[in-house]
C-alpha positions in Angstrom: 13.9 5.6 11.9 15.6 3.8 9.2 15.0 5.3 5.5 17.1 2.2 4.0 14.1 0.0 4.9 12.1 1.6 2.1 11.8 -0.7 -0.8 10.5 -0.3 -4.4 6.7 -0.7 -3.3 6.9 1.8 -0.7 8.7 4.6 -2.5 6.2 4.2 -5.4 3.4 4.3 -3.1 4.9 7.2 -1.2 5.7 9.0 -4.3 2.2 8.6 -5.8 0.6 9.9 -2.5 2.6 13.2 -2.5 2.0 13.7 -6.4 -1.8 13.1 -6.2 -2.2 15.3 -3.0 -0.4 18.2 -4.9 -2.2 17.3 -8.5 -5.7 17.3 -6.7 -5.2 21.1 -6.5 -4.7 21.6 -10.1 -7.3 21.8 -12.7 -9.0 18.6 -13.8 -12.1 19.3 -15.5 -12.2 22.8 -17.2 -11.1 25.5 -14.3 -12.3 23.0 -11.4 -9.9 20.8 -9.4 -10.6 17.5 -8.1 -11.7 19.1 -4.9 -14.3 21.0 -6.6 -15.7 18.5 -9.1 -15.5 15.0 -7.4 -17.6 14.7 -4.6 -17.7 10.9 -3.6 -14.1 10.4 -5.4 -12.7 13.2 -3.2 -13.2 11.4 0.0 -11.8 8.3 -1.4 -8.6 9.9 -3.0 -7.8 11.4 0.4 -8.2 8.0 2.1 -6.1 6.2 -0.3 -3.3 9.1 -0.1 -3.4 8.4 3.9 -3.1 4.8 3.5 -0.2 4.9 1.0 1.4 7.4 3.5 1.1 4.7 6.4 2.8 2.1 4.5 5.7 4.5 4.4 5.5 5.8 7.8 5.3 2.1 9.2 8.1 0.9 7.2 10.4 3.7 8.2 9.7 3.6 11.9 10.9 0.0 11.9 7.4 -1.5 12.8 6.8 -5.0 12.4 6.3 -6.0 8.7 2.9 -7.5 9.7 1.8 -3.9 10.2 3.0 -2.4 6.6 1.6 -5.5 4.9 -1.8 -4.9 6.6 -1.5 -1.1 5.5 -0.8 -2.7 2.0 -3.4 -4.9 1.9 -6.1 -2.0 2.8 -4.4 0.4 0.5 -4.8 -2.0 -2.4 -8.4 -2.2 -1.4 -9.0 1.5 -1.1 -7.1 2.2 -4.4 -9.5 -0.4 -6.2 -12.5 1.6 -4.8 -11.0 5.1 -5.5 -9.9 4.0 -9.2 -13.7 3.2 -10.2 -15.0 6.9 -9.9 -11.9 8.5 -11.1 -11.6 6.3 -14.1 -15.2 6.6 -15.1 -15.1 10.1 -14.7 -11.8 11.0 -16.6 -11.9 8.0 -19.1 -15.8 7.3 -19.7 -17.6 10.3 -18.6 -15.3 12.8 -20.1 -17.1 15.6 -22.3 -16.9 15.6 -26.1 -15.0 17.9 -28.3 -18.5 20.2 -28.4 -18.6 20.3 -24.5 -18.1 23.3 -22.5 -15.7 21.5 -20.0 -12.6 19.5 -21.1 -10.8 16.9 -19.3 -7.2 18.5 -18.2 -3.8 16.7 -18.4 -3.7 16.9 -14.7 -6.8 14.5 -14.6 -5.1 11.7 -16.4 -2.1 12.5 -14.3 -4.1 11.9 -11.3 -5.5 8.8 -12.5 -1.9 7.6 -13.3 -0.8 8.3 -9.5 -3.9 6.2 -8.2 -2.6 3.6 -10.3 1.0 4.1 -8.9 -0.4 3.9 -5.3 -1.8 0.8 -6.1 1.0 -0.7 -8.0 3.2 0.4 -4.9 1.1 -1.3 -2.5 0.9 -4.4 -4.6 4.8 -4.6 -4.8 5.0 -4.0 -1.1 2.7 -7.1 -0.4 4.9 -9.2 -2.7 8.4 -8.1 -1.8 9.6 -10.3 0.9 13.4 -10.0 1.3 14.3 -13.1 3.4 18.1 -13.0 2.7 18.9 -9.1 3.5 20.9 -8.5 6.6 17.7 -7.0 8.3 15.4 -10.1 8.0 18.3 -12.2 9.1 18.9 -10.3 12.4 14.9 -10.3 13.0 15.0 -13.9 12.5 17.8 -14.6 14.7 16.2 -12.4 17.3 12.9 -14.3 17.1 14.8 -17.7 17.3 17.0 -16.4 20.7 13.8 -15.5 22.4 12.3 -19.1 21.8 15.3 -20.6 23.6 16.9 -24.0 23.1 14.7 -27.2 22.2 13.1 -28.7 25.2 13.4 -32.4 25.7 10.4 -34.8 25.2 8.5 -35.4 28.5 9.4 -38.3 30.3 8.1 -41.7 29.8 7.1 -41.4 26.1 9.4 -42.3 23.1 9.1 -39.6 20.4 10.1 -42.3 17.9 7.3 -44.4 18.9 3.4 -43.9 18.2 1.5 -43.4 21.4 -0.7 -46.6 22.6 -4.6 -46.7 21.9 -6.4 -47.0 25.3 
């Protein structure tokens, strides 16, 4: 477990996930939390939190980069699906000034945290640091497994094209 492997994308996604898990219990619409007022979006938000935390766990446990990138790609897709109903409910379908229910500030904070998780996952996908010491060690390890280059098979000159039969 190496916490130093966490980069800005993983940190943003992880912080957004922890923050959204907390904010979902606050009042979003009147005196109702996101758990009480958002039926389908609640499932998508929990899936988004799980995906964002998966990115952090896979990065910290020194798994291969491919697993973290796959989790980040899934998180971006899940985040886009979760963003649609949350943005609709908070921004478009908000009650007017004469309504009995008002949108609370925690709903806007929840929307920002969803955006933060999407941005963190996107940043994780685009952040490839190939010049770091960890990347160089991993590259050297892969090349050492391969071994020295093999000679060409006998009777064939690699500089001369093959004969047509």
